[in-house]
Backbone of each chain as ProteinMPNN parsed JSONL, in Angstrom:
{"seq_chain_A": "XXXXXXXXXXXXXXXXXXXXXXXXXXXXXXXXXXXXXXXXXXXXXXXXXXXXXXXXXXXXXXXXXXXXXXXXXXXXXXXXXXXXXXXXXXXXXXXXXXXXXXXXXXXXXX", "coords_chain_A": {"N_chain_A": [[105.824, 165.023, 79.509], [104.953, 167.55, 81.898], [107.3, 169.523, 83.669], [108.223, 169.37, 87.215], [109.228, 171.3, 90.055], [111.067, 170.842, 92.972], [112.186, 171.277, 96.495], [115.34, 169.945, 97.433], [115.504, 169.035, 100.095], [113.903, 169.015, 103.219], [113.325, 169.991, 106.591], [111.562, 169.154, 109.634], [109.787, 169.419, 112.64], [108.596, 166.947, 115.015], [105.07, 166.449, 115.465], [104.51, 168.991, 114.392], [103.057, 171.222, 111.756], [103.738, 170.591, 108.317], [104.941, 172.026, 105.275], [105.121, 171.308, 102.121], [106.451, 172.356, 99.102], [105.802, 172.837, 95.62], [106.705, 173.606, 92.338], [105.213, 174.173, 89.223], [105.268, 175.37, 86.641], [104.844, 175.247, 84.038], [102.467, 173.728, 83.654], [99.638, 172.275, 82.279], [96.201, 172.65, 81.103], [94.849, 170.212, 81.605], [96.38, 168.736, 83.313], [96.858, 166.623, 85.998], [97.875, 166.923, 89.489], [99.882, 164.992, 91.194], [100.8, 163.477, 94.263], [103.311, 161.378, 95.658], [104.82, 159.39, 98.12], [107.966, 158.143, 99.387], [108.905, 155.821, 101.554], [111.777, 154.797, 103.7], [113.316, 151.9, 102.171], [111.159, 150.968, 100.854], [108.629, 150.861, 98.295], [107.256, 153.619, 96.242], [104.306, 155.33, 97.715], [101.137, 156.265, 97.089], [99.868, 159.609, 97.888], [98.063, 161.903, 97.534], [95.988, 163.515, 95.161], [95.131, 166.131, 92.842], [93.123, 168.503, 90.786], [92.228, 171.134, 90.205], [90.848, 172.248, 92.594], [91.354, 172.541, 96.047], [92.378, 169.686, 98.086], [91.551, 167.233, 100.4], [92.508, 164.492, 102.408], [92.873, 161.419, 104.436], [95.569, 161.451, 104.853], [96.854, 163.69, 104.161], [96.762, 167.19, 102.916], [96.058, 168.933, 99.959], [97.062, 171.805, 98.635], [96.21, 174.024, 96.026], [97.482, 176.38, 93.981], [95.753, 179.388, 92.652], [96.505, 179.963, 89.884], [97.388, 177.673, 89.077], [100.089, 177.079, 89.064], [101.69, 176.387, 90.986], [101.825, 174.218, 93.906], [101.081, 172.978, 97.194], [101.862, 170.497, 99.449], [100.397, 169.454, 102.377], [101.248, 168.443, 105.499], [99.503, 167.858, 108.416], [100.043, 167.377, 110.978], [103.081, 166.355, 111.773], [104.598, 163.089, 111.917], [107.143, 161.015, 113.269], [106.935, 158.901, 111.339], [106.534, 160.039, 109.153], [108.716, 160.727, 107.8], [110.246, 160.809, 104.851], [110.785, 160.492, 101.206], [109.289, 162.884, 99.214], [107.314, 163.058, 96.304], [106.147, 165.199, 93.753], [104.26, 165.112, 90.976], [103.172, 165.62, 87.749], [100.539, 164.627, 85.761], [99.119, 164.157, 82.593], [96.411, 164.195, 80.232], [96.589, 161.26, 78.164], [99.224, 160.696, 79.127], [100.942, 158.039, 79.889], [102.215, 157.01, 82.038], [103.839, 157.567, 85.411], [106.128, 160.106, 85.81], [108.887, 160.402, 87.728], [110.71, 162.869, 89.515], [113.476, 164.059, 91.49], [112.484, 164.597, 94.035], [111.579, 165.626, 97.487], [113.378, 165.27, 100.142], [112.239, 164.595, 103.299], [112.856, 165.265, 106.624], [112.088, 164.44, 109.886], [112.282, 165.882, 112.996], [112.642, 164.585, 116.428]], "CA_chain_A": [[105.26, 165.453, 80.891], [105.448, 168.85, 82.397], [108.346, 169.418, 84.844], [108.07, 170.066, 88.583], [110.697, 171.586, 90.696], [110.857, 170.737, 94.566], [113.431, 171.547, 97.248], [115.974, 168.833, 97.729], [115.36, 168.483, 101.387], [113.352, 169.864, 104.195], [113.321, 169.464, 108.03], [110.678, 169.707, 110.464], [109.6, 168.731, 114.069], [107.315, 166.169, 115.214], [103.82, 167.34, 115.935], [104.172, 170.416, 113.695], [102.592, 171.091, 110.318], [104.818, 170.607, 107.251], [104.292, 172.406, 104.087], [106.097, 170.872, 101.066], [106.208, 173.129, 97.908], [106.136, 172.208, 94.333], [106.432, 174.587, 91.268], [104.97, 173.462, 87.989], [104.947, 176.728, 85.806], [104.435, 174.704, 82.56], [101.281, 172.847, 83.833], [98.649, 172.42, 81.173], [94.919, 172.719, 81.869], [94.241, 168.903, 81.936], [97.33, 167.973, 84.104], [96.536, 166.406, 87.456], [99.024, 167.048, 90.302], [99.759, 163.856, 92.183], [101.919, 163.396, 95.386], [103.604, 160.151, 96.199], [105.874, 159.398, 99.043], [108.62, 156.714, 99.564], [109.548, 155.492, 102.943], [112.984, 153.954, 103.52], [113.342, 150.54, 101.744], [109.699, 150.745, 100.336], [108.196, 151.398, 97.065], [106.257, 154.849, 96.466], [102.87, 155.108, 97.924], [100.011, 157.45, 96.808], [99.471, 160.402, 98.967], [96.88, 162.65, 97.289], [96.153, 164.042, 93.906], [94.133, 167.131, 92.666], [93.243, 169.161, 89.522], [92.05, 172.652, 90.498], [90.463, 172.54, 93.938], [92.179, 171.942, 97.263], [91.86, 168.271, 98.351], [91.889, 166.751, 101.715], [92.164, 163.061, 102.777], [93.45, 161.086, 105.866], [96.983, 161.434, 104.952], [97.246, 165.088, 103.772], [96.012, 168.222, 102.232], [96.77, 169.599, 98.824], [96.59, 173.235, 98.142], [96.678, 174.356, 94.696], [97.442, 177.955, 93.593], [94.719, 179.631, 91.769], [96.839, 179.891, 88.6], [97.873, 176.189, 89.1], [101.605, 177.004, 88.645], [102.355, 175.698, 92.128], [101.086, 173.508, 94.833], [101.726, 172.733, 98.389], [101.364, 169.274, 100.336], [100.439, 169.919, 103.853], [100.986, 167.333, 106.578], [98.944, 168.702, 109.456], [100.928, 167.112, 112.27], [104.056, 165.358, 111.258], [105.065, 162.159, 112.815], [108.445, 160.252, 112.744], [106.626, 157.943, 110.266], [106.306, 160.843, 107.769], [110.1, 160.873, 107.262], [110.157, 160.104, 103.478], [111.042, 161.295, 100.065], [108.003, 163.149, 98.679], [107.43, 163.356, 94.928], [105.265, 165.827, 93.192], [104.302, 164.644, 89.666], [102.116, 165.928, 86.872], [100.129, 163.61, 84.933], [97.996, 164.704, 81.907], [95.709, 163.166, 79.215], [97.559, 160.558, 77.246], [100.407, 160.266, 79.782], [100.829, 156.596, 80.089], [103.183, 156.601, 83.067], [104.166, 158.505, 86.152], [107.417, 160.442, 85.565], [109.307, 160.935, 88.959], [111.895, 163.655, 89.613], [114.139, 163.627, 92.594], [111.484, 164.732, 95.147], [112.104, 166.356, 98.508], [113.576, 164.391, 101.263], [111.733, 165.221, 104.531], [113.417, 164.712, 107.881], [111.266, 164.786, 110.891], [113.144, 165.715, 114.28], [111.702, 164.088, 117.534]], "C_chain_A": [[105.797, 166.759, 81.27], [106.343, 168.618, 83.555], [107.807, 170.037, 86.113], [109.357, 170.371, 89.25], [110.256, 171.685, 92.331], [112.137, 170.966, 95.252], [114.029, 170.129, 97.447], [115.685, 168.087, 99.081], [114.703, 169.553, 102.269], [113.455, 169.245, 105.59], [112.258, 170.074, 108.747], [110.445, 169.132, 111.82], [108.354, 168.033, 114.207], [106.278, 166.987, 115.744], [103.698, 168.578, 115.279], [103.723, 170.297, 112.299], [103.839, 171.149, 109.439], [104.31, 171.082, 106.05], [105.385, 172.138, 103.041], [105.657, 171.546, 99.696], [106.603, 172.509, 96.65], [105.753, 173.202, 93.279], [106.211, 173.752, 90.02], [104.408, 174.56, 87.063], [104.378, 176.311, 84.445], [103.231, 173.744, 82.54], [100.414, 173.213, 82.757], [97.299, 172.246, 81.842], [94.379, 171.311, 82.262], [95.322, 168.123, 82.893], [96.715, 167.868, 85.436], [97.908, 166.538, 88.126], [98.847, 165.862, 91.287], [101.056, 164.056, 93.098], [102.068, 161.886, 95.901], [104.69, 160.322, 97.274], [106.688, 158.015, 99.089], [109.346, 156.74, 100.853], [110.809, 154.673, 102.643], [112.626, 152.443, 103.148], [111.81, 150.162, 101.259], [109.543, 151.249, 98.971], [107.327, 152.823, 97.318], [104.847, 154.454, 96.779], [102.151, 156.329, 97.581], [99.804, 158.169, 98.065], [98.195, 161.089, 98.581], [97.1, 163.157, 95.72], [94.993, 165.185, 93.647], [94.22, 167.801, 91.184], [93.291, 170.641, 89.685], [91.772, 172.97, 91.945], [91.399, 172.002, 94.989], [91.536, 170.661, 97.582], [92.392, 167.963, 99.695], [91.644, 165.21, 101.91], [92.864, 162.798, 103.979], [94.822, 161.347, 105.913], [97.414, 162.872, 104.994], [96.417, 165.912, 103.304], [96.805, 168.68, 101.086], [96.071, 170.852, 98.554], [97.092, 173.599, 96.89], [96.426, 175.816, 94.448], [96.433, 178.226, 92.529], [95.199, 179.583, 90.248], [97.439, 178.475, 88.345], [99.389, 175.972, 88.872], [102.332, 176.499, 89.854], [101.295, 174.968, 93.003], [101.758, 173.295, 96.053], [101.064, 171.435, 99.113], [101.541, 169.578, 101.73], [100.191, 168.696, 104.699], [100.602, 168.164, 107.781], [99.67, 168.591, 110.745], [101.876, 165.985, 112.037], [104.327, 164.473, 112.405], [106.501, 161.644, 112.378], [108.222, 159.495, 111.413], [106.636, 158.67, 108.966], [107.676, 161.199, 107.188], [110.193, 160.188, 105.881], [110.634, 161.066, 102.461], [109.72, 161.64, 99.422], [108.234, 163.651, 97.236], [106.219, 164.045, 94.533], [105.25, 165.628, 91.626], [103.023, 165.191, 88.893], [101.867, 164.868, 85.952], [98.959, 164.151, 83.988], [97.215, 163.653, 81.087], [96.761, 162.54, 78.365], [98.914, 160.23, 77.971], [100.212, 158.959, 80.305], [101.491, 156.17, 81.462], [103.325, 157.766, 83.974], [105.765, 158.768, 85.87], [108.032, 161.113, 86.919], [110.631, 161.867, 88.853], [112.691, 163.15, 90.828], [113.497, 163.728, 94.052], [112.323, 165.484, 96.266], [112.169, 165.427, 99.655], [113.246, 165.191, 102.599], [112.224, 164.592, 105.809], [112.508, 165.233, 108.838], [112.138, 164.693, 112.314], [112.143, 165.271, 115.501], [111.562, 165.382, 118.548]], "O_chain_A": [[106.958, 167.073, 81.01], [106.191, 167.667, 84.321], [107.077, 171.028, 86.117], [110.403, 169.765, 89.016], [109.369, 172.395, 92.805], [113.172, 170.851, 94.595], [113.258, 169.184, 97.617], [115.63, 166.864, 99.204], [114.898, 170.758, 102.112], [113.661, 168.036, 105.702], [111.973, 171.264, 108.614], [111.146, 168.142, 112.028], [107.286, 168.362, 113.691], [106.478, 168.03, 116.366], [102.741, 169.284, 115.6], [104.013, 169.276, 111.676], [104.864, 171.711, 109.827], [103.232, 170.616, 105.68], [106.467, 172.721, 103.115], [104.551, 171.274, 99.229], [107.577, 171.761, 96.564], [104.603, 173.643, 93.263], [106.907, 172.766, 89.778], [103.212, 174.615, 86.778], [103.544, 176.987, 83.841], [102.999, 173.044, 81.554], [100.416, 174.363, 82.318], [97.212, 171.773, 82.975], [93.54, 171.219, 83.158], [95.101, 166.951, 83.197], [96.137, 168.814, 85.971], [98.948, 166.321, 87.504], [97.883, 165.749, 92.045], [102.085, 164.642, 92.761], [101.151, 161.275, 96.45], [105.391, 161.333, 97.291], [106.141, 156.936, 98.86], [110.229, 157.544, 101.152], [110.952, 154.001, 101.621], [111.745, 151.839, 103.76], [111.417, 148.999, 101.354], [110.358, 152.066, 98.541], [106.814, 153.085, 98.406], [104.272, 153.491, 96.27], [102.67, 157.415, 97.839], [99.602, 157.598, 99.136], [97.217, 160.869, 99.296], [98.203, 163.181, 95.175], [93.949, 165.079, 94.29], [95.226, 167.667, 90.487], [94.269, 171.306, 89.345], [92.395, 173.877, 92.496], [92.152, 171.06, 94.742], [90.33, 170.491, 97.404], [93.493, 168.352, 100.086], [90.564, 164.741, 101.55], [93.428, 163.708, 104.587], [95.326, 161.481, 107.028], [98.27, 163.236, 105.8], [95.25, 165.535, 103.199], [98.027, 168.818, 101.152], [94.873, 170.998, 98.311], [98.295, 173.516, 96.642], [95.351, 176.371, 94.67], [96.25, 177.429, 91.608], [94.394, 179.203, 89.397], [97.989, 178.282, 87.261], [99.865, 174.884, 88.548], [103.522, 176.198, 89.755], [100.085, 175.109, 92.83], [102.984, 173.403, 96.062], [99.851, 171.384, 99.316], [102.618, 169.905, 102.228], [99.155, 168.034, 104.648], [101.322, 169.098, 108.133], [99.88, 169.553, 111.484], [101.513, 164.81, 112.096], [104.323, 164.842, 113.579], [106.937, 161.853, 111.246], [109.081, 159.429, 110.533], [106.724, 158.104, 107.876], [107.76, 161.905, 106.183], [110.211, 158.957, 105.86], [110.867, 162.246, 102.723], [109.014, 160.693, 99.076], [109.11, 164.464, 96.943], [105.169, 163.547, 94.938], [106.252, 165.994, 91.012], [101.924, 165.176, 89.447], [102.777, 164.249, 85.399], [97.922, 164.561, 84.511], [97.36, 162.441, 81.247], [97.699, 163.191, 77.905], [99.699, 159.487, 77.382], [99.335, 158.766, 81.148], [101.286, 155.048, 81.924], [103.024, 158.883, 83.554], [106.556, 157.835, 85.727], [107.711, 162.268, 87.197], [111.537, 161.528, 88.092], [112.609, 161.971, 91.172], [113.894, 163.092, 95.028], [113.472, 165.887, 96.085], [111.167, 164.864, 100.095], [113.838, 166.217, 102.935], [111.979, 163.403, 106.015], [112.111, 166.392, 108.712], [112.608, 163.625, 112.705], [110.959, 165.608, 115.487], [110.86, 165.303, 119.556]]}, "seq_chain_B": "XXXXXXXXXXXXXXXXXXXXXXXXXXXXXXXXXXXXXXXXXXXXXXXXXXXXXXXXXXXXXXXXXXXXXXXXXXXXXXXXXXXXXXXXXXXXXXXXXXXXXXXXXXXXXXXXXXXX", "coords_chain_B": {"N_chain_B": [[92.418, 142.938, 99.279], [95.563, 142.458, 98.704], [97.755, 143.814, 97.862], [100.704, 144.869, 95.886], [102.96, 142.385, 95.006], [106.362, 141.531, 95.161], [108.967, 139.467, 94.061], [112.227, 137.997, 94.12], [112.911, 139.777, 97.405], [115.445, 140.534, 97.632], [118.371, 140.134, 95.657], [121.431, 138.732, 94.89], [123.964, 138.614, 92.728], [126.39, 137.341, 90.272], [128.424, 139.001, 88.034], [127.492, 138.722, 84.794], [125.756, 136.674, 85.108], [122.377, 135.668, 84.63], [119.196, 136.991, 85.792], [115.92, 136.95, 87.12], [113.032, 138.501, 88.02], [110.073, 138.535, 89.663], [106.579, 139.848, 89.682], [103.601, 140.091, 91.127], [100.647, 141.681, 90.526], [97.962, 143.714, 91.994], [94.968, 142.07, 92.139], [93.093, 141.879, 89.287], [93.912, 144.304, 88.276], [94.616, 146.05, 85.377], [96.79, 147.222, 84.221], [100.256, 147.249, 84.29], [103.386, 148.217, 85.536], [106.957, 148.665, 85.252], [109.732, 149.833, 87.188], [112.945, 151.376, 87.698], [115.185, 152.041, 90.212], [117.82, 153.877, 91.336], [120.323, 154.579, 93.907], [119.506, 157.384, 95.71], [118.172, 158.626, 93.624], [115.085, 159.382, 91.827], [112.436, 156.917, 90.991], [112.923, 155.352, 87.792], [111.169, 155.009, 84.86], [110.602, 151.961, 83.064], [109.18, 149.973, 81.503], [105.694, 149.283, 80.523], [102.676, 147.348, 80.736], [99.586, 146.764, 79.312], [97.145, 144.718, 80.086], [97.998, 141.758, 78.828], [99.744, 143.0, 76.857], [102.647, 144.534, 76.0], [103.197, 147.851, 76.0], [104.829, 150.049, 76.023], [108.296, 150.687, 76.072], [111.158, 151.814, 77.713], [113.977, 153.725, 76.598], [116.031, 153.073, 78.353], [115.702, 150.258, 78.608], [117.611, 148.035, 77.703], [118.802, 145.621, 75.175], [119.355, 143.468, 76.81], [117.55, 143.165, 78.612], [114.334, 141.84, 79.322], [110.825, 141.885, 79.471], [107.769, 140.14, 80.534], [104.287, 139.465, 80.632], [102.44, 137.174, 80.719], [99.209, 136.061, 80.034], [98.081, 138.311, 81.193], [98.508, 138.51, 83.882], [100.546, 137.892, 86.391], [103.84, 139.236, 86.099], [107.067, 139.063, 84.747], [110.398, 140.045, 84.971], [113.387, 139.925, 83.252], [116.954, 139.888, 83.381], [119.723, 139.545, 81.212], [122.971, 138.45, 81.177], [124.16, 140.132, 83.572], [125.265, 143.251, 84.608], [127.402, 145.344, 86.505], [126.433, 147.927, 86.607], [123.754, 147.407, 86.561], [122.891, 147.302, 88.954], [120.465, 147.867, 91.288], [117.216, 149.09, 92.615], [114.44, 147.353, 91.663], [111.421, 148.217, 90.822], [107.932, 147.352, 90.937], [104.576, 148.32, 89.764], [101.146, 148.611, 89.821], [97.822, 149.418, 88.247], [94.36, 150.13, 88.245], [92.984, 150.56, 85.596], [93.383, 151.898, 82.487], [95.433, 153.924, 82.655], [94.414, 156.605, 83.145], [94.524, 160.101, 83.735], [93.932, 160.809, 86.388], [94.463, 158.427, 87.903], [95.465, 156.153, 90.372], [98.674, 154.692, 91.116], [99.807, 151.626, 92.431], [102.47, 150.589, 94.162], [104.917, 147.921, 94.579], [107.113, 146.532, 97.079], [109.472, 146.345, 95.967], [112.462, 144.776, 94.329], [115.755, 144.404, 95.26], [118.531, 144.491, 93.513], [121.847, 143.343, 93.526], [124.835, 143.42, 91.806], [127.661, 141.676, 91.645]], "CA_chain_B": [[93.439, 143.661, 98.422], [96.964, 141.965, 99.162], [98.873, 144.722, 97.565], [101.51, 144.464, 94.822], [103.97, 141.541, 95.622], [107.469, 141.377, 94.286], [109.938, 138.32, 94.458], [112.497, 138.107, 95.633], [113.085, 141.024, 97.931], [116.904, 140.792, 97.396], [119.112, 139.142, 94.813], [122.853, 138.991, 94.805], [124.402, 137.882, 91.674], [127.836, 137.617, 89.887], [128.494, 139.696, 86.808], [127.486, 137.823, 83.643], [124.638, 135.809, 85.329], [120.962, 136.144, 84.31], [118.337, 136.924, 86.88], [114.54, 136.973, 86.823], [112.171, 139.06, 89.007], [108.498, 138.363, 89.512], [105.751, 140.877, 90.197], [102.089, 139.957, 91.213], [99.961, 142.851, 90.778], [96.721, 143.556, 92.59], [94.211, 141.229, 91.431], [92.165, 142.544, 88.305], [94.48, 145.455, 87.82], [94.849, 145.917, 84.032], [98.077, 147.872, 83.859], [101.398, 146.846, 85.083], [104.583, 149.033, 85.31], [108.238, 148.37, 85.921], [110.558, 151.045, 87.279], [114.372, 151.079, 88.255], [115.71, 153.124, 91.002], [119.235, 153.793, 91.957], [120.437, 155.343, 95.205], [119.325, 158.904, 95.71], [117.342, 159.072, 92.58], [113.773, 158.859, 91.865], [112.266, 155.919, 90.177], [112.919, 155.643, 86.474], [110.227, 154.127, 84.127], [111.314, 150.9, 82.162], [108.18, 149.568, 80.573], [104.461, 148.906, 81.024], [101.854, 146.443, 80.129], [98.192, 146.802, 79.354], [96.83, 143.418, 80.243], [99.339, 141.038, 78.326], [100.357, 143.633, 75.777], [103.513, 145.393, 76.396], [102.921, 148.857, 75.162], [105.921, 150.96, 75.91], [109.529, 150.372, 76.624], [112.002, 152.997, 77.772], [115.291, 153.62, 76.139], [116.752, 152.455, 79.402], [115.465, 149.016, 78.654], [118.471, 147.48, 76.567], [118.368, 144.285, 74.595], [119.596, 142.513, 77.74], [116.237, 143.222, 79.506], [112.961, 141.574, 78.665], [109.648, 141.644, 80.438], [106.71, 139.499, 79.957], [103.152, 139.35, 81.338], [101.606, 136.071, 80.159], [97.72, 135.948, 80.376], [97.804, 139.491, 81.794], [98.405, 138.442, 85.292], [101.825, 138.312, 86.934], [104.919, 139.73, 85.232], [108.645, 138.822, 84.943], [111.593, 141.061, 84.281], [114.602, 139.088, 83.132], [118.062, 140.663, 82.906], [120.701, 138.576, 80.829], [124.406, 138.947, 81.314], [124.095, 141.13, 84.273], [126.515, 144.172, 84.723], [127.557, 146.142, 87.717], [125.472, 149.128, 86.366], [122.367, 147.056, 86.699], [122.573, 147.117, 90.491], [119.407, 148.947, 91.518], [115.95, 148.586, 93.045], [113.436, 147.132, 90.599], [109.973, 148.315, 91.336], [106.516, 147.077, 90.055], [103.32, 148.918, 90.22], [99.885, 148.206, 88.955], [96.806, 150.395, 88.458], [93.141, 149.288, 87.794], [92.529, 150.689, 84.319], [94.261, 152.125, 81.344], [96.357, 155.142, 82.567], [93.79, 157.742, 83.226], [95.633, 161.057, 84.47], [93.746, 160.841, 87.883], [94.462, 157.137, 88.413], [96.602, 155.92, 91.213], [99.413, 153.559, 90.988], [100.133, 150.929, 93.761], [103.731, 150.079, 94.15], [105.414, 147.021, 95.425], [108.353, 146.939, 97.941], [110.691, 146.265, 95.016], [113.558, 143.738, 94.349], [116.948, 144.942, 95.423], [119.584, 143.641, 92.989], [123.278, 143.721, 93.533], [125.66, 142.696, 90.924], [129.144, 141.71, 92.208]], "C_chain_B": [[94.82, 143.406, 99.296], [98.016, 142.949, 98.886], [99.737, 144.117, 96.378], [102.647, 143.576, 95.548], [105.144, 141.377, 94.648], [108.365, 140.305, 94.997], [110.95, 138.239, 93.615], [112.733, 139.536, 96.161], [114.614, 141.478, 97.626], [117.439, 139.726, 96.621], [120.554, 139.816, 94.657], [123.362, 138.153, 93.614], [125.784, 138.294, 91.216], [127.545, 138.337, 88.372], [128.488, 138.669, 85.827], [126.306, 136.818, 83.788], [123.321, 136.291, 84.883], [120.153, 136.111, 85.64], [116.936, 137.256, 86.331], [113.887, 137.486, 88.132], [110.817, 138.76, 88.679], [107.645, 139.448, 90.258], [104.342, 140.323, 90.052], [101.346, 141.276, 91.632], [98.596, 142.725, 91.745], [95.833, 142.961, 91.672], [93.129, 142.291, 90.588], [92.706, 143.893, 87.845], [94.945, 145.185, 86.395], [96.228, 146.247, 83.691], [99.183, 147.544, 84.992], [102.678, 147.625, 84.749], [105.787, 148.392, 85.912], [109.055, 149.577, 85.873], [111.951, 150.516, 87.796], [114.649, 152.237, 89.069], [117.007, 152.846, 91.614], [119.42, 154.7, 93.115], [120.498, 156.73, 95.073], [118.736, 159.551, 94.57], [115.92, 158.568, 92.595], [113.602, 157.686, 90.977], [112.13, 156.213, 88.544], [111.959, 154.613, 85.561], [111.082, 153.22, 83.155], [110.273, 150.524, 81.13], [106.716, 149.353, 81.378], [103.577, 148.061, 80.266], [100.417, 146.922, 80.283], [97.547, 145.401, 79.227], [98.113, 142.598, 79.765], [100.156, 141.662, 77.415], [101.303, 144.639, 76.413], [103.567, 146.665, 75.416], [104.014, 150.093, 75.056], [107.29, 150.437, 76.661], [110.412, 151.559, 76.629], [113.326, 152.584, 76.998], [116.275, 152.84, 77.112], [116.754, 150.918, 79.296], [116.438, 148.405, 77.437], [118.032, 146.189, 76.244], [118.598, 143.141, 75.672], [118.373, 142.319, 78.735], [115.165, 142.718, 78.714], [111.96, 141.323, 79.787], [108.442, 141.023, 79.771], [105.535, 139.657, 80.93], [102.056, 138.52, 80.628], [100.318, 136.039, 80.925], [97.505, 137.33, 81.253], [97.699, 139.457, 83.307], [99.695, 138.901, 85.874], [102.722, 138.774, 85.83], [106.234, 139.212, 85.765], [109.519, 139.738, 84.228], [112.818, 140.165, 84.429], [115.801, 140.074, 82.633], [119.091, 139.601, 82.59], [121.958, 139.31, 81.041], [124.567, 140.072, 82.157], [125.37, 141.945, 84.315], [126.33, 144.77, 86.069], [126.598, 147.26, 87.783], [123.997, 148.767, 86.489], [122.036, 146.948, 88.11], [121.564, 148.257, 90.752], [118.207, 148.194, 92.221], [115.021, 148.466, 91.934], [112.042, 147.169, 91.192], [108.841, 148.055, 90.284], [105.583, 147.934, 90.597], [102.365, 148.512, 89.29], [98.692, 149.314, 89.243], [95.533, 149.66, 87.839], [92.934, 149.197, 86.335], [93.513, 151.012, 83.405], [95.127, 153.476, 81.384], [95.649, 156.277, 82.446], [94.627, 158.774, 84.022], [95.161, 161.135, 85.879], [93.831, 159.511, 88.557], [95.673, 156.915, 89.392], [97.364, 154.768, 90.775], [99.753, 153.054, 92.349], [101.339, 150.12, 93.425], [103.96, 148.784, 95.039], [106.528, 147.444, 96.301], [109.559, 146.852, 97.076], [111.688, 145.05, 95.255], [114.861, 144.503, 94.383], [117.971, 144.2, 94.72], [120.939, 144.196, 93.231], [124.004, 142.877, 92.836], [127.22, 142.818, 91.304], [130.136, 141.531, 91.113]], "O_chain_B": [[95.103, 144.008, 100.331], [99.055, 142.973, 99.547], [99.495, 142.989, 95.951], [103.195, 143.998, 96.566], [104.943, 141.118, 93.461], [108.502, 140.234, 96.219], [110.744, 138.378, 92.409], [112.747, 140.454, 95.341], [114.909, 142.654, 97.411], [117.098, 138.556, 96.8], [120.813, 140.991, 94.398], [123.108, 136.948, 93.623], [126.325, 139.328, 91.607], [126.509, 138.155, 87.732], [129.326, 137.768, 85.882], [125.886, 136.195, 82.813], [123.238, 137.514, 84.772], [120.424, 135.276, 86.504], [116.798, 137.774, 85.223], [114.161, 136.963, 89.212], [110.432, 138.729, 87.511], [108.011, 139.88, 91.351], [103.912, 140.097, 88.921], [101.396, 141.817, 92.737], [98.27, 141.621, 92.181], [95.879, 143.273, 90.482], [92.518, 143.234, 91.09], [92.025, 144.582, 87.085], [95.619, 144.178, 86.179], [96.816, 145.543, 82.871], [99.034, 147.572, 86.214], [102.995, 147.634, 83.56], [105.711, 147.684, 86.916], [109.161, 150.281, 84.869], [112.076, 149.379, 88.252], [114.37, 153.362, 88.654], [117.281, 151.837, 92.265], [118.601, 155.609, 93.254], [121.388, 157.283, 94.428], [118.729, 160.775, 94.438], [115.565, 157.564, 93.212], [114.527, 157.402, 90.215], [111.406, 157.095, 88.081], [112.141, 153.401, 85.676], [112.073, 153.639, 82.558], [110.501, 150.757, 79.943], [106.626, 149.272, 82.603], [103.75, 148.063, 79.047], [100.076, 147.454, 81.34], [97.46, 144.979, 78.074], [99.193, 142.8, 80.32], [101.204, 141.115, 77.074], [100.901, 145.473, 77.225], [103.915, 146.559, 74.24], [104.013, 150.929, 74.152], [107.251, 149.842, 77.738], [110.443, 152.288, 75.637], [113.688, 151.424, 76.802], [117.167, 152.099, 76.698], [117.676, 150.287, 79.814], [115.984, 148.328, 76.295], [117.098, 145.632, 76.822], [118.121, 142.02, 75.494], [118.31, 141.387, 79.536], [115.026, 143.076, 77.544], [112.206, 140.69, 80.814], [108.119, 141.319, 78.62], [105.826, 139.994, 82.077], [101.046, 138.976, 80.092], [100.255, 136.001, 82.153], [96.592, 137.265, 82.076], [96.956, 140.213, 83.933], [99.984, 140.097, 85.893], [102.328, 138.686, 84.667], [106.468, 138.976, 86.951], [109.359, 140.113, 83.066], [113.211, 139.732, 85.513], [115.674, 140.875, 81.707], [119.398, 138.794, 83.467], [122.039, 140.537, 81.082], [125.089, 141.063, 81.645], [126.453, 141.406, 84.086], [125.264, 144.713, 86.681], [126.008, 147.546, 88.826], [123.118, 149.628, 86.519], [120.933, 146.516, 88.443], [121.816, 149.427, 90.464], [118.176, 146.975, 92.385], [114.803, 149.468, 91.253], [111.594, 146.292, 91.931], [108.823, 148.433, 89.113], [105.675, 148.313, 91.764], [102.632, 148.124, 88.153], [98.639, 149.966, 90.286], [95.655, 148.727, 87.045], [92.741, 148.118, 85.775], [94.575, 150.395, 83.498], [95.478, 154.048, 80.352], [96.11, 157.105, 81.661], [95.378, 158.369, 84.909], [96.006, 161.552, 86.672], [93.344, 159.384, 89.681], [96.755, 157.467, 89.189], [96.811, 153.893, 90.109], [99.963, 153.812, 93.296], [101.337, 149.186, 92.623], [103.31, 148.593, 96.066], [106.89, 148.621, 96.294], [110.628, 147.296, 97.496], [111.672, 144.429, 96.317], [115.038, 145.29, 93.454], [118.365, 143.191, 95.303], [121.152, 145.406, 93.146], [123.954, 141.671, 93.078], [127.864, 143.866, 91.263], [131.34, 141.53, 91.366]]}, "name": "protein", "num_of_chains": 2, "seq": "XXXXXXXXXXXXXXXXXXXXXXXXXXXXXXXXXXXXXXXXXXXXXXXXXXXXXXXXXXXXXXXXXXXXXXXXXXXXXXXXXXXXXXXXXXXXXXXXXXXXXXXXXXXXXXXXXXXXXXXXXXXXXXXXXXXXXXXXXXXXXXXXXXXXXXXXXXXXXXXXXXXXXXXXXXXXXXXXXXXXXXXXXXXXXXXXXXXXXXXXXXXXXXXXXXXXXXXXXXXXXXXXXX"}
């Protein structure tokens, strides 16, 4: 599985937008970009995924660079409940499992 | 959809004892995964099942670990002769089909194991 690089930690304020970056310079053409997050004492939960085009859902938006070597998860208006570890994961054809890195620990200040 | 259920939520055991964890996936999900997570690290893959067949095991899964999924429904993960290094959160996940690259995984809340 292709490797992703994320900052170890980020901090933001409540009710402000948050942009979580992910670099994946070795991404292949069939790799999907997945984001999961893990709240304290919980298992990971799916946030969003995309292939080439930007994606929106009720939780977040995913902006994918034109060359697909990086992507950004956007939380439009952070709440305290969004404090979690966010994982950016690539999954391609034939990849039978998700491979997690260390993710980005997001802290939200009230 | 009641979600992925894991039992027990917490387990404290003494070194050398055997422990067994149970995972009930979302109904009709064909694929079931086990992961292990230690403090400050991302989840590490242990093994997965497609229905009742165990198709891949990580090198992390020593011979003290065994997982089963009889009849392709719930799964159990057993650790024999536990060691302090086995202390971790054990996570179970399921997905509907067979591992397509755009498929979502649904995780349980995990079983926290502490080996004294």
